[in-house]
N, C-alpha and C positions, 0 to 999 in steps of 0.2 A: 504495499499500499504506499509506503514512504515513497517509493520509487517513480510513483505516479504523481506525486503532487507537483514537482517543477512541471510537467507537461499540462495539467489542469490549470495553474498558474499562468502559465504563457498563452495558454488559449483563452484565459480570462481576460488578460490584461488589454489586449487590443479594443475589445468590447466596451471595458471600464472607460478608457481612454476616449474613445468615440462619443460614448455617453456624456463623459464630463465635458468634450467641446461643444457638444450639441447644448447641454444645458446652459453651460456660460454664454452660448449666441443666444439663446432665448431670453436669458437675463440681459444681456446687453441691448435687445430689441426692445424689450418692454421696459426699461429704466432709461432715465435722462443721460444725455452726452458727458455729463460730468462724471458719471460711473462707467469706466472703460477695462470691465474686468478681462476681457479676451486678450488683453496685451499681454498677460501672463500665461497664455496658453502655449506658447512655443515650448514648452518644457513638454508636451505630450507627444510630439512625434520625437524628440529627442530620446525620451524615455522609451518610447517604443523601437527605436533606434538600437539601444543597449539591452534590451530584453527580447525582444520580438523575433520572428522570422521575416525575411524580407518583404513577403506578399503582403502580411499583416501590418509592416511597417508602412507599406506604399499605401493600405486603406487609410491608416490613420492619418497619414500625410496628406492624402486627397480631401479626407473630410476636413482637416485644419484647414488647408488651402482654400476651399468651397466657403465655409464657414467664416473665416477670416476676411475673405474678399468680400463677401456679402456685407458684414459688418463695417469694414472701412468705407463702403460704398454709399450704404443706405442709413447707419445708424450714427455717424458722426457729422453732422449737417453743417458744422462751422469749419469744416476742413476746406483747403483749398485744393483744386486739381494737382498741384506739384505735390502738397502733401499726401493725399490719396495715392498716386503714383508709387511714391516712397513706401508708403505703408504695405501695398500690394506687393512692391518689389522685396520688401523683407519676408513678408510672409511665403514668396516662393522661396528665397534665400534659404531660410528655415527648412524649408521641406527638402528641399535639394542636397543640404548639407545633411540632413538626417538619414536620407535614403544612402549618401556615400558613406557615413559613419556605419550604417547597419551592414552594408557591404563588405567593409574592412574588417568589423568585427566578425562577421562570418567566416571572411578568408582566413584570420587568424586563429579562429576556432577550428576550421578545418586543418590548418597547418598543427596545431596544438595536438587535434585528434590522429593525425599521422605520427606526431614525433611520439606519442603516448604510445602507438601502437609500435613502434621501433623499440622504444624503453622496455616495454611487455616483452617482447623477443627477445632483448638482450638478458632481461632478469631470467626468462625461462632456460635460456642456454646457460646463464651462470649460475642460477640457484634454482632448485627445483622448488615448486610450490609443496608447502607443508599441508597436511602431513605427507612424510617419505616413509618408506619401508625398504627393509632389505633381509631377505632371508627371513628368520623368525622375530626379527625386530621392528619395531615401528615407533617413529618420533613424530611427535605432534609438537607444537610452539607457534612461535610467530617472529617475524622480522619486520623491525621499524626504522626507516630513513629518520636521521635527524635533521635532513636538509628538507625544507618545505617542497613539496612536489615531487621530490625524488623517489625514484623506484628501486633505483640500487645503489649500494655504499660500500663500506670497507668491511660489512662482515659477512663471512662465508659458512658454509655448512655443506656437509654432504653425509650420505650412508651407503654403502655398497656390498653387495654381497659376493665375497670372493673365494677362491679354493682355499684360502687360508682364514675362513669365518667372515662374519659380518665385520667391517670395519665403518667407524664414526669418525669424523671430523668436524669441530668447528673452529673458527678461526677469527682474528680481528686484527686488520691491517692498520698501521700506524697512520694517521692522516686521514683527509677525505677527499673527494672529488676524484676527478677524473684519472689522476695517477694512483689513488688507492683503488680504485675500481681495477686497474690494469694490473696492478701488483697482485691484487685478489684472484684475479682470473688465472693469472700464470701458477699461482699455487694452488688453485682448486683443480686446474687441469691436470697439474702434476699428480696431485693427489689421486684421482681417478685413474689415472693411468698406472702411477706406481702401486697403488692398492692391489692392483690384479696379479701385478707380476713379484712384488717383493715378498719375501719369505718373512719378513720383519719388520716391526714397526718403526724399527731405528733406521733401516734401509728406506723405509717408504718417508720417513723425516728427511733424510739425507737426500732423495731425490727432490723434494719440495724445496729444501735448501738450495740445490743445484740450479734449479727454475727460476727461484726469486734473486740467486747471484746473478744469472743472465740479464735479469730483467733491470737490476740495479747498474750494470754495466752499460745496457742500453741508455736507460736514465743519466748517467753520468755523461756519455758521449753528446747527449743531447741538451745537456745543461739542467735537467730537472733534478730534484731530490731523490735520494735513494730511499727505499722503504723497508721497514722490517715488519715481521708478521706474528704474533703470537698465536699459538695453535694446540689444541689438546685433541690426541689421537687415542681412540677406544677400539680395542678388538675384543671380539667373544667368538669363541670356538664352541663346538660341541655336536656331536652327532643326533644326539635324542635330547635337544635342549641345551641351555647354556650350562657349559660345565667348568669352563674358565675362560680368564680374560686377562689382558693388558693394558695397562694405560700408559701414555709417554706426553709429558706436557713439554711444550717448548714455550716458555714463560707465560704460560695462560693461566688466569686465575683460577681457583679449586672449583669443583664440582660438587654435585649435593648427592647424596646416596639417601633414598627413602626406603626403609626396611623396618616392616612391621608398625608401621603408622608414626616411626620417628625417624627424624632429619637428621643426618651426618653430613658435617662439612669433610671433604675428602681432598687432601693434597697429594695424591699417590703421583709419581713420576715428576714431582717439582724438582727445581735445580738447574735445569738447562736454559740456556739462553734462548730468545725468540728465533726465528725462521731469518735469516740475512745477518745475523749476528753471532752466527757459530763460530765464525774463524776468530774473534776476538778471544776466545779460550783455549782453543784447539782440544778441548776434551770432549769424547763422543757421549752422544745423547744415550741413556739408558731408561728403557720401559720397565716397570714394575709389574708383577704379576697381582691378581685381584681374584677374588672367591666370590663371584656373584649367586645369589640363591634364587631360584625360580621365581618368586614374586617381587622381587626388588625392582625398581626402578629409579632412574637417575635423572638430575635435571643438569644441563649446561647451559652455560649462558657468557655472552661476553661482559667487558667491564662497564658498557652501554647501561645496563641495569643494574648492576651492584652499586655504580658511582652516579646513577640518577639522584638528583636531589629534589626535594621538597621546598616549597616557597619559605621555609624555616632555614634551610641549608641542611639539613639532615639527608644523609643516605639512605637511598631505599633499602628497607629490612628484607630482605630475599627469603633469609632461611626462617626469620619469625612468620613472614607470610606463607610459607612452605609447610611449616608445622602447623599452622591454623587450617590449612587445608587440605591435608594427607587423605580425606574420606573423599577427595573427588577423585573421578575418573580422568586419566592424563589429558584427553579432549577438554574437559570442562575446566580442568587446572589451568590449561594454556590461556583459555578465554579470559578467565578470572583473572590470572598474572597479568595479562595485557590491560584488560579495563582498570585494574588497581595501579598499575603502574602509570599509565594515563592521567587516573585521577589523583595519583600523589604528586605528578609534577606537573599538573595542570595543562597537560598536551604540549609541555616545553622541554624536550629532550636536548641535551647539548650534545649526544654522540648517539651513533646507531646503536640499536639494542635487539639483541638476539636471544632466544630462549628456546630450547630443545628438552621435552619432556619424552625420554626413552623408557621403553619398557618390552618386554616380551610377548608376543602374541600368544594369548591362549588358544586359539586356531588359526587356520589359515586365511586368508583373504580372497576365497573365489569371488565372492559376490560385489567385490571392488569396493569396500567399506572406506578406504582411505580415499578413494576418488569420491567418494560421495561426502564424505569429512572435509576434502578439499574445496569440494562445490558449496557447501555450506558456509565456509570459513570465508570465501569470497562474497 
């Protein structure tokens, strides 16, 4: 129903504008020449130009021209010929400007629609729409760009079913704008390729590091800033359900484990530098073994969530919120977290924010429940 309201208002707007012009014309015709209300009616076609389709704007402008020409000719007896000509010329000028304004607005809206379509295509190529699934794992969540109107940004994520188990990655690119998007795309593409062929998470992270190093080399040659990326890699293996896992952190913030209704902050695999800075230490990255239980689910996020500030300057209490909502199913938890985060910050995020709520599927997904959930989220 909400989606229909803008269409209904646009259909009603020209009718109301035409009625207003007719009413004002009638008032000018029945009152003395000292009260010339129609002089203010130039706003009607201008408003139509900003809100209505072209044909409706033409209708409003035509009624405006006819009515105001009638007023200038017949209801202002003290005007001379020159004054009437100037008045009528002004009426036609306002109408012509309104039509030009409407045409320009529609052209820009069409350009914006095409640009949005390209941006949507880029985002689908870069980031799959949530929820996503891989093997026996499904991940619900949300991604919100800090830049108004932006559809892609510096946060990346992916889940892939590989010969070595399910592998999931979440990352945060340093900086914003197109350079951050480019660096994120390089790292994401490298993960998708390496996760399928590299036996260990350490090797996957190494390939991601190499891809980012090549990107930074090109950036330096072009005179732009180099980037680094924090990332958290998770691997879950098991023929009959999840039996073992590994976690490797490349300078990323902790994740949260929800087990038996309790929330635990986990810092498994911490200590390694972010991707792009690994050469500074010269020490290899090492993942750590974890022992998930069948009913566990985890929450991964970027620092755009944990460092989001309220109006009083306090950080968003993610762990506290998770502890409050452990009874929710992951899809509901993701929606609740997003709404609460936007309410906490009053819609003013300073950084991209991503949350993934990951759990093991209780059953296969033959009916396309993830696709339906994706459509519902959209």
